[in-house]
N, C-alpha and C positions, 0 to 999 in steps of 0.2 A: 531459300530462306537465309537471312542474314540476321544474327543476332548481335547487335553492336551497342546496345545500351549498357552503361556501366557507371558505377557511383564508387568513389574512393576517398578516403580522408586520410590526410597526412598528419602524423603526430605520434606521440608515444601511445603505443596500445593500451595501456592502463587508464590513460588520460582521455581517451576518446569515448564519448557516450556510448553505452551499450545499444541503444536503441538506434543510433546512427549505423552501427556496425551491422546490427541484424537487418536493417533496411537495405543495406548494401549486399548482404547475401541474398535477399529477396530479389533484387534486381539482377545481380551479377550471376546468381546461380540458379535459384528456383525459377525465375522467368525463363531462363535459357533452357532449363530442363523442360519445363511445360510446353514451350513453343516448339522445340526440338520433337518431343514425344509426340504432340498433337499433330505435326506435319508429316512425320517420318512414314506411317502406314500408307498415305496416299502417295508419297514420293516412291515408295517401293512398289506401288501399283503401275506409276507411270513409268518406271524404268529409266527415268532421264530427268533428274533433279540434282540441286546442290544445296548442301548447307555450309554456311561459313559461320564459325564461332569465333568472336574477336576474344582474343587472350591478350596478354602483355609480356613484355620482356621481363617483368617482375615475376612471372610464372615459374621461370627456370631454376629458381632458388627461393628460398625464404628471403623476403626483402624487408629489413627493418624499417620502421616508421611509416610503413604502408602495408604491415602485416596481414591485415585482414584482406584488403584488396589483393594483395600477391596470392594469398590463399584461394580466394574466389577465381582468380585468373588461371590459377593451376588447375582448377576443376575443368574450366573451359578447354584448356589444352588437352588435358587427358581424355575428355569426353569427345572432342574432336578427332584425335588420333585413334580412338577406339572405334568410333563410327566410321571413320575412313576404311578400317579394315572390314568391319560387319557389313557395310552397306555397299561396298565396291561390287560385289557379285550380282547385287540387284539393280546396277545401273545409277546408283546415288553416289555423287561424290561429296565427301565431306572434308572439312579443312578446319584446323585452329590457326588462326592467323594472329601473330603477336606483332603490331605495327611500330611499336616503340613511340616516341615523342611525335605527336600529331598537332598541328595547329588547328585546334578546335575553339568554339567560343568558351567552352569551360576552362581551357588552358589559358585563352585571352583575358579572362577575367581573374585569373590567378596571379601570384606574384610575379610572373614573367612579363606581364603587360604587354603581349604581342598585339599588333594590329592584324585587321582581317587578311591583307595580302602578304604579310611578313611570313618568310619561310622560317627563320629562327635558326640557331646553330644545332646542327644534326637534328633537324626537325622536318617532317614530311608534311605535305600539304594534303587535306582530306581526299582530294581527287587522284593524287598519286597512290594513296593507301587503298583507295576502292578498285584502282585498276590494278596494283599488285596482288590483291587478294583474289580478284576474279581471275587473273592470268595464272594464279597458283593452283587454283581449284582443279582436282582431278590428278595433280603431279605426286602429292604426298599427303601425309596426315597433318602435318604442320608446316609452317612457313613464316618467313619475316620478309619484308621488303628490302631488296637490294643486297649487295655483297657485303658492305660493312655489317649490317644487322646480322647476317646469316654468320659471318665470322665472329661476330661478338657471342652469338649463341653457342657456337662451337667451343670457343675458349671458355665461356662460363660454365657450360655443361659437360664438356668433354676433357678439358685440359686442367682446370683448376679442380681442388677438391671442393665440396660443398661448403665446408667451414671457411675457406678462402673466399669464395663466391660472396656468401653472406656478408663476411667482414667488409668486402669491397663495396658492395651495395650499401651496406650501413654506413660507411664513410661518405659515399657519394651523396646519398640522400639525407643523411643525418646532420650534414653541415647546418649549424644553427640550433641543433638540439642537444648540444654538449651540456 
């Protein structure tokens, strides 16, 4: 089972319509919870299944200007890591996967203006993300694609204080919100 649907809104938290943020919680958190719980018992009985919950690099710290999205993806990160431990003895692999920037239709229609085949700066193609997620399944509770993303996560979550990590994320994403 792969839970990959996501909705996120960029902007100042207080200026984003509340109903849009609640809808994002329904898709990013509630749907993930319902699907995972629904399929979990059958997977335990089969003793050979996998769960991939898509998270985000924004899940590793509060991320200004995508605060609600960041919080929902932190839920997926924590759920995936916890299920990795709980379900392993039942033959079920669980993984929270944080792909980083991926050239998707939603990103192409955003301000980035990428075309279908463009890779983009520090961006993964969907096929690369899918292969990286599937090859990471069963190895640990969470993963990122490639060495650079893994180093980024280590640096953000282990080297920097959370305060500094949030400030850096806010400066990167907040350009144009000053």
